[in-house]
Every structure is written in structure tokens, then in C-alpha cells.
C-alpha positions in Angstrom: 20.9 -5.5 12.6 18.6 -2.5 13.1 14.7 -2.6 13.2 12.6 0.4 12.6 9.1 0.3 14.2 6.4 3.0 14.0 3.7 3.2 16.7 0.4 5.1 16.9 -1.5 5.5 20.2 -5.1 6.3 19.5 -8.3 6.6 21.6 -12.0 7.1 21.2 -14.3 7.2 24.3 -13.0 4.7 26.8 -11.0 2.7 24.3 -7.3 3.0 23.7 -5.3 1.2 21.0 -1.5 0.9 20.6 -0.7 -0.2 17.0 2.8 -0.8 15.8 4.1 -1.3 12.3 7.3 -2.6 10.9 8.2 -2.0 7.2 4.7 -0.6 6.8 3.0 -3.8 7.9 1.0 -4.2 11.2 3.3 -5.9 13.7 1.3 -5.7 16.9 -1.8 -4.3 18.5 -2.8 -3.8 22.1 -6.4 -2.9 23.0 -7.3 -1.3 26.3 -10.2 0.3 28.3 -9.7 3.3 30.4 -11.9 3.7 33.5 -11.0 7.3 34.4 -13.2 7.7 37.4 -11.7 4.6 39.0 -8.2 5.3 37.6 -7.9 1.9 36.1 -6.5 0.7 32.8 -7.8 -2.7 31.6 -5.6 -4.4 29.0 -8.1 -6.4 26.9 -6.0 -8.0 24.3 -2.5 -8.0 22.8 -1.7 -9.6 19.4 1.7 -9.8 17.7 3.1 -11.3 14.5 6.7 -10.2 15.2 9.2 -12.7 13.9 12.0 -11.3 16.1 11.7 -12.8 19.6 11.4 -10.0 22.2 10.8 -7.2 19.7 7.1 -6.8 20.2 7.6 -7.1 24.0 10.0 -4.2 23.9 7.7 -2.0 21.8 4.7 -2.8 24.0 6.6 -1.7 27.1 7.5 1.7 25.5 3.9 2.1 24.4 2.5 1.3 27.8 4.9 3.7 29.4 3.5 6.6 27.3 -0.1 5.5 27.9 0.3 5.2 31.7 2.2 8.5 31.9 -0.6 10.2 30.0 -3.2 8.6 32.4 -1.1 9.6 35.4 -0.2 6.1 36.5 -3.5 4.2 37.0 -3.9 0.7 38.4 -3.6 -1.9 35.6 -5.9 -4.9 35.4 -5.7 -7.8 32.9 -6.9 -11.3 32.4 -3.9 -13.2 31.1 -4.8 -16.2 29.0 -4.0 -17.4 25.4 -6.4 -15.9 22.8 -6.6 -16.1 19.1 -5.9 -13.1 16.9 -8.9 -10.8 16.3 -7.4 -7.8 14.7 -4.3 -9.1 12.9 -4.8 -11.6 10.1 -2.7 -14.7 10.6 -2.3 -17.7 8.4 -0.5 -19.9 10.9 -0.8 -21.2 14.4 -0.4 -18.5 17.1 2.4 -18.7 19.6 2.3 -17.6 23.2 4.8 -17.4 26.0 5.1 -20.7 28.0 4.5 -18.7 31.1 2.0 -16.1 29.9 1.4 -14.7 33.4 5.2 -14.4 33.9 5.4 -12.6 30.6 3.0 -9.9 31.7 4.7 -9.8 35.2 8.0 -9.0 33.4 6.4 -6.3 31.2 4.8 -4.5 34.1 7.9 -4.8 36.3 9.9 -3.4 33.4 7.8 -0.2 33.4 7.9 0.3 37.2 4.7 -1.6 38.2 4.3 -4.2 40.9 2.0 -7.1 40.2 -0.2 -9.6 42.1 -1.9 -12.6 40.6 -5.2 -14.3 41.3 -5.4 -17.7 39.7 -7.0 -21.0 40.7 -4.7 -21.5 43.7 -5.4 -18.0 45.2 -9.1 -18.4 44.6 -9.2 -21.7 46.5 -6.9 -20.7 49.5 -8.3 -17.2 50.1 -5.1 -15.3 49.1 -7.2 -13.3 46.7 -8.7 -11.3 49.6 -5.5 -9.5 50.3 -5.1 -8.6 46.6 -8.6 -7.2 46.4 -8.1 -5.1 49.5 -4.9 -3.6 48.0 -6.6 -2.6 44.7 -9.8 -0.6 45.4 -9.8 1.0 42.0 -9.9 -2.4 40.2 -12.4 -3.8 42.7 -14.8 -0.9 42.0 -14.7 -2.0 38.3 -15.9 -5.5 38.9 -19.1 -6.1 37.0 -18.2 -3.6 34.3 -15.2 -5.1 32.6 -15.7 -7.3 29.5 -14.0 -10.6 28.9 -13.0 -11.0 32.5 -14.2 -13.9 34.9 -15.3 -11.9 37.9 -17.3 -9.4 35.9 -18.8 -12.2 33.9 -19.8 -14.1 37.0 -21.3 -11.0 38.5 -23.3 -10.4 35.4 -25.0 -13.8 35.9 -25.2 -13.5 39.7 -25.3 -9.7 40.5 -26.1 -10.1 44.2 -23.3 -12.5 44.9 -20.4 -11.7 47.3 -16.8 -11.9 46.1 -16.5 -15.1 48.2 -19.4 -16.6 46.3 -17.9 -15.5 43.0 -14.6 -17.2 43.8 -16.4 -20.4 44.7 -18.0 -20.2 41.2 -14.7 -19.6 39.5 -13.0 -22.5 41.3 -15.6 -24.7 39.6 -15.0 -23.3 36.2 -12.0 -23.3 33.8 -11.6 -19.5 33.9 -8.8 -19.5 36.5 -7.1 -22.7 35.3 -6.9 -21.4 31.7 -5.9 -17.9 32.7 -4.8 -15.6 35.6 -6.1 -12.3 36.8 -3.3 -9.7 37.3 -3.6 -6.7 39.5 -0.9 -4.1 39.1 0.1 -0.6 40.4 3.1 1.8 40.4 5.8 0.7 42.8 6.3 4.3 44.0 4.1 7.4 43.6 6.3 8.8 40.8 8.4 6.0 39.5 11.4 7.1 37.4 10.3 4.7 34.6 7.2 6.7 34.0 8.8 10.1 34.0 9.5 12.2 30.9 7.3 10.2 28.5 5.6 12.2 25.8 1.8 12.3 25.9 1.1 10.9 22.4 -2.4 9.4 22.7 -4.4 10.9 19.8 -8.2 11.2 19.8 -10.0 9.8 16.7 -13.6 9.2 15.8 -15.5 5.8 16.0 -15.6 5.7 12.2 -11.8 6.3 12.1 -11.3 3.4 14.6 -13.3 1.1 12.3 -11.1 2.2 9.4 -7.9 1.7 11.3 -8.8 -1.8 12.6 -10.0 -2.8 9.1 -6.6 -1.7 7.6 -4.8 -3.6 10.3 -6.8 -6.7 9.4 -5.9 -6.1 5.7 -2.2 -5.8 6.6 -2.1 -2.1 5.6 -0.6 1.0 7.3 -3.5 3.4 7.8 -1.4 6.1 9.5 0.4 7.1 6.3 -2.9 8.5 4.9 -3.8 10.6 7.9 -2.1 13.3 10.1 -1.3 10.9 12.9 1.2 11.3 15.8 3.7 8.6 15.1 6.6 7.5 17.3 9.5 5.9 15.5 11.9 3.6 17.3 15.2 2.3 15.8 16.2 -0.8 17.7 19.4 -2.7 17.4 19.1 -6.5 17.7 21.7 -6.6 20.4 19.4 -4.6 22.7 16.4 -6.9 22.5 15.9 -9.3 25.4 15.0 -12.8 24.2 14.1 -14.5 27.5 10.5 -15.6 26.9 10.4 -19.1 25.5 7.2 -19.7 23.4 5.2 -22.7 22.4 2.2 -23.0 20.1 -1.4 -23.3 21.4 -4.4 -24.7 19.6 -7.3 -22.8 20.9 -11.0 -23.2 21.3 -12.6 -20.0 22.6 -16.2 -19.8 23.7 -18.1 -16.8 22.6 -18.7 -14.6 25.7 -21.8 -12.5 26.3 -21.0 -9.0 27.5 
């Protein structure tokens, strides 16, 4: 069986969105923040309603390749934890990978990036120190990144050292419910990031609002505008289906930025 997926990569200000559609219906969306001065890409959120296991993962990897190539291979930072859908309307319980951190490890490794994790264990035993030393770009973003435990702790205690912050996080659920992932290119010019077309298109803030509203409504906004669209035809035999999933019932606290 063959699946046809259309993807649009759009940006306004520091925000980047990768939105994919199948049969004209929103299938997945990944929202990111680009810190150009620090050369860091923060992956805020990834949502998918794909019914074919492994399809949205495959599409996300292709979209990230194009984005990272356009940004010239920045460090990648994300807070991996189960979240409810914000952009895509769903009428059933969300499913996440059993090993969500491993899911992201696999995606980043698949596009030529190495990855280090900071969870509750690393925060307690001090292993986080080596990770932070190896990622100066990400470290310089601490205190600026939304929806991320270290920045949130620094917001409430701006004069605290990173050691103090880790003590605070060990007493919270932030690093038991999720994991911080620090990632960078394995080599200076990895083959997996070469020859990707630069397809990120600039749009206005108003257009972003219209696009996200159309995604929420289950509509394909790109057909009404002159958007750069990538079309992928994927055979079912080529899709890796190695991530088992299980449902999560979530209670998410509202976070003050």
C-alpha cells in the first residue's frame, strides 16, 4: 500500500512549524523555537493522529532533516514527556511510545545526531554536569526556554546555580515524568543532513493563527495559499514499526512562562 503525505515547513519570528497532511487532513504537527544566536533548535511539541504505526515518525525525520539543514545543524534540545494535543483536535485517548525518550533518541540518531539524556537519575548522581559542559549552546538558553524544567526553575530562582536547580528538580516530578534531551550532529557535516532542500517558508503572525486554526478544524490550509509543499509517497513496506505504544491519561498543570 502507498501513502501520500504533504508537508509544509513554515516560520514566523523564532517559531517554526512542520505540518503534515494525509488525504487533505492534518496528520501531524511539530512546533519548534529557533535560537539563532545560540544555534539551538528547541522542539516544543509533537502531535500526531496517524493510524499507520511508524508513518508520522518517518515523516517527522524527513521534516527535521530539512529544518536542521536550513539552520546549518544547530544543537537540538527537547523535554520529552507525554502531552495532550493542543493543535490537532482528537476525540479519543492519546497514545505515546512506551519509551518516549527512546523514541526521540531513535529519531535524532536516524538524522545523524547523537543524544544525551538528563533525567531524575542523572540529576541525582551528578552525571548531568558532563552533558551541560558538552552543550554550551543549549546551556546558554537556560532561563529562556518555555515549558522546560530548568528554565522554569530559574524563572522562580534566577540567582540559583545549576547544582541548586538540579536539587530542586530532584524534589519535583519534572524529571520523573519526563527527560531532558541534549543533541548535536555526530560529525561536522553528516551525510544525513546533506543535499536537503531549504523549504522553510516565512509567513506572518496572522497567517500562523489561520494555519493553526485550520489544523484544529481538520482542514488543509495550504491548498488556499501559495505554499511550498513537499510530497512524499511512502510504501507501507518501507515504514519501520518498532515503537510499541500505550495510552496515557494525562493531567497537565498550566505552566506560567
